[in-house]
N, CA and C atoms as an extended XYZ file, in Angstrom:
303
Properties=species:S:1:pos:R:3:atomname:S:1:resname:S:1:resid:I:1 pbc="F F F"
N        -2.119      -32.764        5.176 N   UNK     1
C        -0.910      -32.018        4.854 CA  UNK     1
C         0.208      -32.376        5.820 C   UNK     1
N         1.369      -32.289        5.335 N   UNK     2
C         2.581      -32.596        6.091 CA  UNK     2
C         2.966      -31.363        6.905 C   UNK     2
N         2.574      -31.324        8.187 N   UNK     3
C         2.762      -30.105        8.965 CA  UNK     3
C         4.048      -30.079        9.779 C   UNK     3
N         4.720      -31.212        9.925 N   UNK     4
C         5.897      -31.238       10.797 CA  UNK     4
C         7.218      -31.285       10.043 C   UNK     4
N         7.189      -31.679        8.802 N   UNK     5
C         8.410      -31.793        8.006 CA  UNK     5
C         8.415      -30.713        6.929 C   UNK     5
N         9.438      -30.766        6.105 N   UNK     6
C         9.508      -29.829        4.981 CA  UNK     6
C         8.281      -30.035        4.094 C   UNK     6
N         7.732      -28.927        3.579 N   UNK     7
C         6.547      -29.060        2.732 CA  UNK     7
C         6.875      -29.756        1.411 C   UNK     7
N         5.898      -30.466        0.888 N   UNK     8
C         6.055      -31.083       -0.425 CA  UNK     8
C         5.921      -30.007       -1.486 C   UNK     8
N         6.241      -30.348       -2.699 N   UNK     9
C         6.109      -29.405       -3.816 CA  UNK     9
C         4.679      -28.888       -3.923 C   UNK     9
N         3.705      -29.779       -3.763 N   UNK    10
C         2.301      -29.369       -3.831 CA  UNK    10
C         1.964      -28.433       -2.677 C   UNK    10
N         2.427      -28.740       -1.483 N   UNK    11
C         2.177      -27.866       -0.334 CA  UNK    11
C         2.812      -26.495       -0.540 C   UNK    11
N         4.019      -26.479       -1.091 N   UNK    12
C         4.671      -25.196       -1.359 CA  UNK    12
C         3.863      -24.368       -2.351 C   UNK    12
N         3.301      -25.004       -3.356 N   UNK    13
C         2.467      -24.300       -4.326 CA  UNK    13
C         1.203      -23.748       -3.655 C   UNK    13
N         0.613      -24.533       -2.790 N   UNK    14
C        -0.583      -24.093       -2.056 CA  UNK    14
C        -0.227      -22.924       -1.142 C   UNK    14
N         0.876      -23.043       -0.408 N   UNK    15
C         1.313      -21.972        0.480 CA  UNK    15
C         1.611      -20.697       -0.306 C   UNK    15
N         2.280      -20.837       -1.437 N   UNK    16
C         2.598      -19.670       -2.264 CA  UNK    16
C         1.321      -19.013       -2.781 C   UNK    16
N         0.351      -19.818       -3.195 N   UNK    17
C        -0.916      -19.268       -3.681 CA  UNK    17
C        -1.655      -18.552       -2.551 C   UNK    17
N        -1.649      -19.135       -1.359 N   UNK    18
C        -2.311      -18.501       -0.209 CA  UNK    18
C        -1.613      -17.187        0.144 C   UNK    18
N        -0.293      -17.165        0.074 N   UNK    19
C         0.459      -15.941        0.359 CA  UNK    19
C         0.129      -14.863       -0.669 C   UNK    19
N         0.085      -15.247       -1.945 N   UNK    20
C        -0.283      -14.270       -2.982 CA  UNK    20
C        -1.684      -13.721       -2.734 C   UNK    20
N        -2.600      -14.587       -2.319 N   UNK    21
C        -3.969      -14.145       -2.020 CA  UNK    21
C        -3.970      -13.174       -0.842 C   UNK    21
N        -3.168      -13.438        0.182 N   UNK    22
C        -3.050      -12.518        1.318 CA  UNK    22
C        -2.550      -11.160        0.838 C   UNK    22
N        -1.530      -11.141       -0.009 N   UNK    23
C        -1.011       -9.874       -0.525 CA  UNK    23
C        -2.063       -9.144       -1.358 C   UNK    23
N        -2.813       -9.887       -2.166 N   UNK    24
C        -3.887       -9.269       -2.953 CA  UNK    24
C        -4.953       -8.672       -2.038 C   UNK    24
N        -5.280       -9.395       -0.984 N   UNK    25
C        -6.282       -8.918       -0.029 CA  UNK    25
C        -5.809       -7.636        0.663 C   UNK    25
N        -4.573       -7.631        1.122 N   UNK    26
C        -4.032       -6.424        1.753 CA  UNK    26
C        -3.967       -5.269        0.758 C   UNK    26
N        -3.633       -5.572       -0.501 N   UNK    27
C        -3.571       -4.529       -1.513 CA  UNK    27
C        -4.962       -3.947       -1.783 C   UNK    27
N        -5.967       -4.787       -1.728 N   UNK    28
C        -7.344       -4.328       -1.956 CA  UNK    28
C        -7.893       -3.549       -0.763 C   UNK    28
N        -7.215       -3.649        0.373 N   UNK    29
C        -7.671       -2.992        1.601 CA  UNK    29
C        -6.571       -2.099        2.168 C   UNK    29
N        -6.144       -1.170        1.333 N   UNK    30
C        -5.095       -0.237        1.760 CA  UNK    30
C        -5.543        0.632        2.926 C   UNK    30
N        -6.861        0.726        3.116 N   UNK    31
C        -7.375        1.519        4.231 CA  UNK    31
C        -7.025        0.898        5.580 C   UNK    31
N        -6.711       -0.368        5.589 N   UNK    32
C        -6.312       -1.036        6.834 CA  UNK    32
C        -4.868       -0.633        7.119 C   UNK    32
N        -4.708        0.094        8.182 N   UNK    33
C        -3.400        0.639        8.530 CA  UNK    33
C        -2.538       -0.414        9.231 C   UNK    33
N        -1.226       -0.297        9.049 N   UNK    34
C        -0.296       -1.234        9.682 CA  UNK    34
C        -0.460       -1.257       11.199 C   UNK    34
N        -0.679       -0.103       11.807 N   UNK    35
C        -0.811       -0.074       13.267 CA  UNK    35
C        -2.055       -0.852       13.702 C   UNK    35
N        -3.105       -0.826       12.879 N   UNK    36
C        -4.303       -1.606       13.184 CA  UNK    36
C        -4.003       -3.094       13.107 C   UNK    36
N        -3.263       -3.488       12.075 N   UNK    37
C        -2.866       -4.891       11.960 CA  UNK    37
C        -2.021       -5.309       13.163 C   UNK    37
N        -1.070       -4.466       13.539 N   UNK    38
C        -0.215       -4.790       14.686 CA  UNK    38
C        -1.040       -4.904       15.966 C   UNK    38
N        -1.952       -3.980       16.167 N   UNK    39
C        -2.747       -3.986       17.390 CA  UNK    39
C        -3.693       -5.178       17.456 C   UNK    39
N        -4.220       -5.596       16.322 N   UNK    40
C        -5.190       -6.693       16.310 CA  UNK    40
C        -4.561       -8.066       16.102 C   UNK    40
N        -3.560       -8.138       15.233 N   UNK    41
C        -3.034       -9.442       14.832 CA  UNK    41
C        -1.563       -9.647       15.165 C   UNK    41
N        -0.915       -8.615       15.686 N   UNK    42
C         0.493       -8.681       16.072 CA  UNK    42
C         1.421       -8.927       14.883 C   UNK    42
N         1.010       -8.479       13.692 N   UNK    43
C         1.873       -8.447       12.517 CA  UNK    43
C         1.324       -7.383       11.576 C   UNK    43
N         2.172       -6.944       10.655 N   UNK    44
C         1.740       -5.943        9.675 CA  UNK    44
C         2.478       -6.191        8.366 C   UNK    44
N         2.289       -5.313        7.432 N   UNK    45
C         2.956       -5.444        6.137 CA  UNK    45
C         4.479       -5.409        6.293 C   UNK    45
N         4.978       -4.616        7.231 N   UNK    46
C         6.423       -4.572        7.455 CA  UNK    46
C         6.932       -5.901        7.993 C   UNK    46
N         6.148       -6.542        8.852 N   UNK    47
C         6.519       -7.873        9.348 CA  UNK    47
C         6.601       -8.855        8.178 C   UNK    47
N         5.594       -8.815        7.296 N   UNK    48
C         5.617       -9.687        6.123 CA  UNK    48
C         6.867       -9.432        5.289 C   UNK    48
N         7.260       -8.168        5.176 N   UNK    49
C         8.479       -7.826        4.432 CA  UNK    49
C         9.706       -8.462        5.074 C   UNK    49
N         9.773       -8.397        6.383 N   UNK    50
C        10.908       -8.997        7.100 CA  UNK    50
C        10.894      -10.515        6.963 C   UNK    50
N         9.725      -11.121        7.019 N   UNK    51
C         9.617      -12.575        6.850 CA  UNK    51
C        10.012      -12.980        5.432 C   UNK    51
N         9.620      -12.173        4.451 N   UNK    52
C         9.986      -12.422        3.057 CA  UNK    52
C        11.504      -12.384        2.911 C   UNK    52
N        12.117      -11.366        3.479 N   UNK    53
C        13.563      -11.196        3.414 CA  UNK    53
C        14.264      -12.381        4.094 C   UNK    53
N        13.764      -12.807        5.251 N   UNK    54
C        14.361      -13.936        5.965 CA  UNK    54
C        14.222      -15.237        5.179 C   UNK    54
N        13.058      -15.431        4.553 N   UNK    55
C        12.840      -16.642        3.759 CA  UNK    55
C        13.803      -16.668        2.567 C   UNK    55
N        13.989      -15.523        1.935 N   UNK    56
C        14.940      -15.451        0.826 CA  UNK    56
C        16.337      -15.808        1.312 C   UNK    56
N        16.715      -15.268        2.464 N   UNK    57
C        18.036      -15.538        3.025 CA  UNK    57
C        18.214      -17.029        3.311 C   UNK    57
N        17.183      -17.665        3.840 N   UNK    58
C        17.253      -19.111        4.123 CA  UNK    58
C        17.481      -19.923        2.850 C   UNK    58
N        17.020      -19.384        1.726 N   UNK    59
C        17.199      -20.067        0.445 CA  UNK    59
C        18.449      -19.605       -0.295 C   UNK    59
N        19.280      -18.792        0.388 N   UNK    60
C        20.527      -18.343       -0.197 CA  UNK    60
C        20.383      -17.169       -1.146 C   UNK    60
N        19.230      -16.512       -1.112 N   UNK    61
C        18.990      -15.350       -1.961 CA  UNK    61
C        19.098      -14.092       -1.115 C   UNK    61
N        19.674      -13.069       -1.671 N   UNK    62
C        19.799      -11.805       -0.954 CA  UNK    62
C        18.720      -10.846       -1.444 C   UNK    62
N        17.820      -10.504       -0.553 N   UNK    63
C        16.776       -9.516       -0.818 CA  UNK    63
C        16.876       -8.502        0.306 C   UNK    63
N        17.118       -7.232       -0.040 N   UNK    64
C        17.210       -6.245        1.029 CA  UNK    64
C        15.809       -5.796        1.450 C   UNK    64
N        15.763       -5.067        2.537 N   UNK    65
C        14.484       -4.675        3.142 CA  UNK    65
C        13.630       -3.850        2.184 C   UNK    65
N        14.249       -2.930        1.447 N   UNK    66
C        13.490       -2.119        0.498 CA  UNK    66
C        12.885       -2.980       -0.609 C   UNK    66
N        13.649       -3.946       -1.108 N   UNK    67
C        13.127       -4.859       -2.133 CA  UNK    67
C        11.979       -5.693       -1.574 C   UNK    67
N        12.147       -6.190       -0.367 N   UNK    68
C        11.099       -7.002        0.250 CA  UNK    68
C         9.831       -6.175        0.460 C   UNK    68
N         9.997       -4.950        0.923 N   UNK    69
C         8.828       -4.078        1.110 CA  UNK    69
C         8.106       -3.841       -0.206 C   UNK    69
N         8.860       -3.637       -1.265 N   UNK    70
C         8.221       -3.396       -2.560 CA  UNK    70
C         7.428       -4.619       -3.014 C   UNK    70
N         7.929       -5.814       -2.713 N   UNK    71
C         7.183       -7.042       -3.035 CA  UNK    71
C         5.873       -7.090       -2.255 C   UNK    71
N         5.912       -6.708       -0.989 N   UNK    72
C         4.733       -6.790       -0.134 CA  UNK    72
C         3.755       -5.651       -0.423 C   UNK    72
N         4.255       -4.444       -0.556 N   UNK    73
C         3.402       -3.274       -0.754 CA  UNK    73
C         2.965       -3.086       -2.210 C   UNK    73
N         3.675       -3.725       -3.148 N   UNK    74
C         3.345       -3.573       -4.553 CA  UNK    74
C         3.851       -2.273       -5.151 C   UNK    74
N         4.657       -1.568       -4.416 N   UNK    75
C         5.253       -0.289       -4.833 CA  UNK    75
C         6.307        0.062       -3.801 C   UNK    75
N         7.164        1.019       -4.102 N   UNK    76
C         8.126        1.436       -3.069 CA  UNK    76
C         7.390        1.875       -1.797 C   UNK    76
N         7.948        1.522       -0.664 N   UNK    77
C         7.302        1.820        0.618 CA  UNK    77
C         7.028        3.308        0.773 C   UNK    77
N         7.982        4.149        0.374 N   UNK    78
C         7.799        5.593        0.533 CA  UNK    78
C         6.575        6.078       -0.247 C   UNK    78
N         6.367        5.507       -1.420 N   UNK    79
C         5.192        5.865       -2.224 CA  UNK    79
C         3.902        5.401       -1.543 C   UNK    79
N         3.901        4.149       -1.052 N   UNK    80
C         2.729        3.613       -0.365 CA  UNK    80
C         2.405        4.467        0.861 C   UNK    80
N         3.439        4.784        1.607 N   UNK    81
C         3.258        5.572        2.831 CA  UNK    81
C         2.643        6.932        2.507 C   UNK    81
N         3.159        7.603        1.481 N   UNK    82
C         2.631        8.909        1.088 CA  UNK    82
C         1.175        8.828        0.638 C   UNK    82
N         0.821        7.767       -0.071 N   UNK    83
C        -0.524        7.632       -0.637 CA  UNK    83
C        -1.549        7.078        0.347 C   UNK    83
N        -1.118        6.194        1.262 N   UNK    84
C        -2.096        5.400        2.005 CA  UNK    84
C        -1.969        5.427        3.527 C   UNK    84
N        -0.825        5.789        4.057 N   UNK    85
C        -0.648        5.722        5.507 CA  UNK    85
C        -1.145        6.998        6.169 C   UNK    85
N        -2.025        6.820        7.127 N   UNK    86
C        -2.556        7.934        7.897 CA  UNK    86
C        -1.778        8.063        9.195 C   UNK    86
N        -1.775        9.225        9.802 N   UNK    87
C        -1.150        9.348       11.122 CA  UNK    87
C        -1.878        8.448       12.123 C   UNK    87
N        -1.131        7.845       13.004 N   UNK    88
C        -1.733        7.003       14.040 CA  UNK    88
C        -2.539        7.880       14.992 C   UNK    88
N        -3.677        7.341       15.405 N   UNK    89
C        -4.514        8.075       16.361 CA  UNK    89
C        -3.948        7.884       17.765 C   UNK    89
N        -4.307        8.761       18.692 N   UNK    90
C        -3.878        8.551       20.079 CA  UNK    90
C        -4.334        7.196       20.624 C   UNK    90
N        -5.520        6.754       20.240 N   UNK    91
C        -6.035        5.457       20.696 CA  UNK    91
C        -5.178        4.312       20.159 C   UNK    91
N        -4.820        4.376       18.882 N   UNK    92
C        -3.976        3.336       18.293 CA  UNK    92
C        -2.616        3.290       18.967 C   UNK    92
N        -2.039        4.455       19.204 N   UNK    93
C        -0.740        4.517       19.871 CA  UNK    93
C        -0.815        3.972       21.296 C   UNK    93
N        -1.914        4.253       21.993 N   UNK    94
C        -2.085        3.751       23.362 CA  UNK    94
C        -2.168        2.225       23.371 C   UNK    94
N        -2.887        1.658       22.423 N   UNK    95
C        -2.985        0.195       22.331 CA  UNK    95
C        -1.610       -0.397       22.062 C   UNK    95
N        -0.881        0.206       21.136 N   UNK    96
C         0.455       -0.281       20.795 CA  UNK    96
C         1.376       -0.213       22.009 C   UNK    96
N         1.322        0.882       22.715 N   UNK    97
C         2.164        1.041       23.898 CA  UNK    97
C         1.812        0.003       24.958 C   UNK    97
N         0.533       -0.239       25.157 N   UNK    98
C         0.084       -1.223       26.150 CA  UNK    98
C         0.550       -2.629       25.781 C   UNK    98
N         0.507       -2.954       24.496 N   UNK    99
C         0.932       -4.285       24.032 CA  UNK    99
C         2.432       -4.498       24.228 C   UNK    99
N         3.199       -3.416       24.212 N   UNK   100
C         4.655       -3.534       24.334 CA  UNK   100
C         5.104       -3.701       25.777 C   UNK   100
N         4.188       -3.583       26.728 N   UNK   101
C         4.558       -3.717       28.147 CA  UNK   101
C         4.635       -5.163       28.553 C   UNK   101
């Protein structure tokens, strides 16, 4: 694969398919909380939303944060949050705070 230059059409298709698979995987595992993703992998669904928005901007497309979140979460963020987001535990918050130092 061409890792240093712009991706070829085939590479872009592979990358897009892998990204869709990642979104499907996250959708199938709603029990995995964003704070857990941040603490373990240093990214979460909100990060993916921001990356999606930035990628659109690089291509001259305007996608606002709410639209990007809906693409990543598969529903409006407020709905996802109400249905699936649990309060962060003291342990999760402590890990997050430690990582920010």
